[in-house]
VOGU-3710 file (C-alpha; in Angstrom, 3 decimals, decimal comma):
1> xxxxxxxxxx> 26,152/22,670/-14,600  26,194/19,925/-12,000  25,145/20,082/-8,353  27,479/20,879/-5,499  28,467/17,979/-3,267  25,877/16,807/-0,749  25,152/13,780/1,424  22,253/11,448/0,506  20,335/9,286/2,953  17,226/7,150/2,590
11> xxxxxxxxxx> 15,420/6,526/5,886  13,210/3,430/5,840  10,582/4,504/8,377  8,763/7,608/9,506  10,313/7,576/12,996  13,792/7,287/11,421  13,037/10,244/9,121  11,743/12,423/11,951  14,748/11,550/14,127  17,143/12,386/11,292
21> xxxxxxxxxx> 15,370/15,694/10,626  15,622/16,612/14,299  19,396/16,127/14,318  20,152/17,231/10,751  22,150/20,393/10,109  20,653/23,392/8,368  20,388/22,942/4,630  18,588/19,599/4,580  16,165/18,955/1,699  13,602/16,205/1,215
31> xxxxxxxxxx> 13,209/14,457/-2,134  10,412/12,221/-3,353  9,995/12,493/-7,130  12,825/14,926/-7,763  11,012/16,679/-10,615  11,513/20,086/-8,981  14,544/19,581/-6,790  16,660/17,823/-9,437  16,833/20,740/-11,881  17,318/23,221/-9,028
41> xxxxxxxxxx> 20,292/21,155/-7,811  21,825/21,066/-11,299  21,489/24,820/-11,680  22,784/25,310/-8,131  19,699/27,261/-7,155  19,769/25,167/-3,983  22,896/23,719/-2,375  21,793/21,424/0,438  24,258/19,743/2,737  22,003/16,692/3,026
51> xxxxxxxxxx> 19,184/15,221/0,936  16,779/12,786/2,554  15,047/10,473/0,076  11,585/9,755/1,500  10,451/7,284/-1,187  11,348/4,271/0,955  8,855/5,142/3,701  5,719/2,998/3,290  3,499/5,344/5,334  4,113/8,140/2,825
61> xxxxxxxxxx> 2,918/6,004/-0,123  -0,419/5,357/1,571  -3,694/6,270/-0,148  -6,885/5,640/1,806  -10,454/6,812/2,153  -11,556/8,312/5,465  -15,273/9,009/5,410  -15,863/11,011/2,224  -12,249/12,211/1,943  -9,333/10,717/0,011
71> xxxxxxxxxx> -6,096/10,908/2,018  -2,908/10,785/-0,089  0,561/10,342/1,378  3,408/12,587/0,249  4,975/9,955/-2,053  1,870/8,999/-4,045  2,753/9,615/-7,699  0,618/10,924/-10,521  0,997/7,490/-12,170  -0,445/5,834/-9,034
81> xxxxxxxxxx> -3,557/7,975/-9,465  -3,729/7,539/-13,247  -3,376/3,743/-13,069  -6,131/3,360/-10,486  -3,896/2,300/-7,583  -5,530/5,136/-5,646  -9,255/5,214/-4,845  -11,036/7,897/-6,849  -13,895/9,643/-5,087  -14,266/12,211/-7,849
91> xxxxxxxxxx> -16,067/10,128/-10,454  -12,954/9,774/-12,606  -11,928/13,442/-12,600  -8,828/12,754/-10,520  -7,611/10,053/-12,924  -8,241/12,253/-15,974  -6,309/15,135/-14,437  -3,406/12,847/-13,492  -3,294/11,427/-17,038  -2,948/14,948/-18,454
101> xxxxxxxxxx> 0,131/15,868/-16,412  3,213/16,138/-18,657  4,214/12,736/-20,071  4,546/9,261/-18,548  8,122/9,454/-17,155  7,167/12,622/-15,275  4,006/10,977/-13,923  6,029/7,921/-12,838  8,269/10,041/-10,592  6,264/13,191/-9,908
111> xxxxxxxxxx> 4,302/13,337/-6,675  1,199/15,358/-5,962  3,054/17,151/-3,123  5,883/18,260/-5,417  6,321/21,282/-7,590  6,878/23,828/-4,840  8,185/26,919/-6,567  11,363/28,434/-5,172  11,477/32,066/-4,158  12,998/34,371/-6,785
121> xxxxxxxxxx> 16,734/34,725/-6,468  19,168/37,090/-8,077  18,317/40,113/-10,210  14,544/39,553/-10,423  12,600/42,679/-11,285  9,058/43,857/-10,718  7,085/46,767/-12,099  5,898/49,593/-9,874  2,403/49,624/-11,317  0,382/49,116/-14,451
131> xxxxxxxxxx> 2,273/50,666/-17,342  5,371/51,531/-15,292  8,457/51,798/-17,447  11,309/51,619/-14,978  11,531/48,294/-13,193  12,601/48,254/-9,553  14,629/45,538/-7,915  12,416/42,877/-6,398  12,283/42,752/-2,614  14,747/40,289/-1,135
141> xxxxxxxxxx> 13,437/36,743/-0,931  12,726/35,515/2,564  15,400/33,303/4,030  14,503/29,641/3,657  13,399/28,072/6,901  13,947/24,432/7,788  10,929/22,338/6,899  8,993/21,395/10,002  8,572/17,632/10,530  4,767/17,929/10,507
151> xxxxxxxxxx> 5,010/19,167/6,909  6,546/15,852/5,873  3,753/13,716/7,228  0,770/15,926/6,449  -1,221/14,130/3,741  -3,177/15,753/0,944  -6,941/15,596/1,520  -9,251/15,420/-1,483  -12,998/15,602/-0,789  -15,362/13,398/-2,745
161> xxxxxxxxxx> -17,610/14,825/-5,433  -21,220/14,272/-4,383  -23,250/12,418/-7,004  -20,187/12,090/-9,220  -20,813/10,047/-12,383  -18,726/6,962/-13,013  -15,426/7,246/-14,864  -15,787/8,062/-18,535  -13,237/8,501/-21,273  -12,545/12,003/-22,594
//
């Protein structure tokens, strides 16, 4: 199956993105790596009216150290971490974890802020209790709410590992 029609825009700055989000209609989605959203579009689990590609915003690719905390922007990829383009305050643990994620094409596109699981849709079932035999319909999924602009710019914070040994190969 292929996705329903949608508009695609790529803002080039954070102020442009925030302005576009403020005026955008309901049904707008943000895309960085596309590892989660792409398949959901193809299966028509989501049908946005507009997709905003945030990969062209330099502020969201930023990785910096503030005190003893690593601050990662929303568009930092797993490959950025694996290849050492991101400072590692964890004694190499962060790079080893990034290297173990899927395979290289996924790490090239996948971001550390991606992979948000959609709410169940359709005839999902749940059991009433341990050993229950008759499944009941799952409660209705909450209606999706527009993503607040602060969610776009909130970086991931990774604390340093005190007394972490230097990077070693596994």
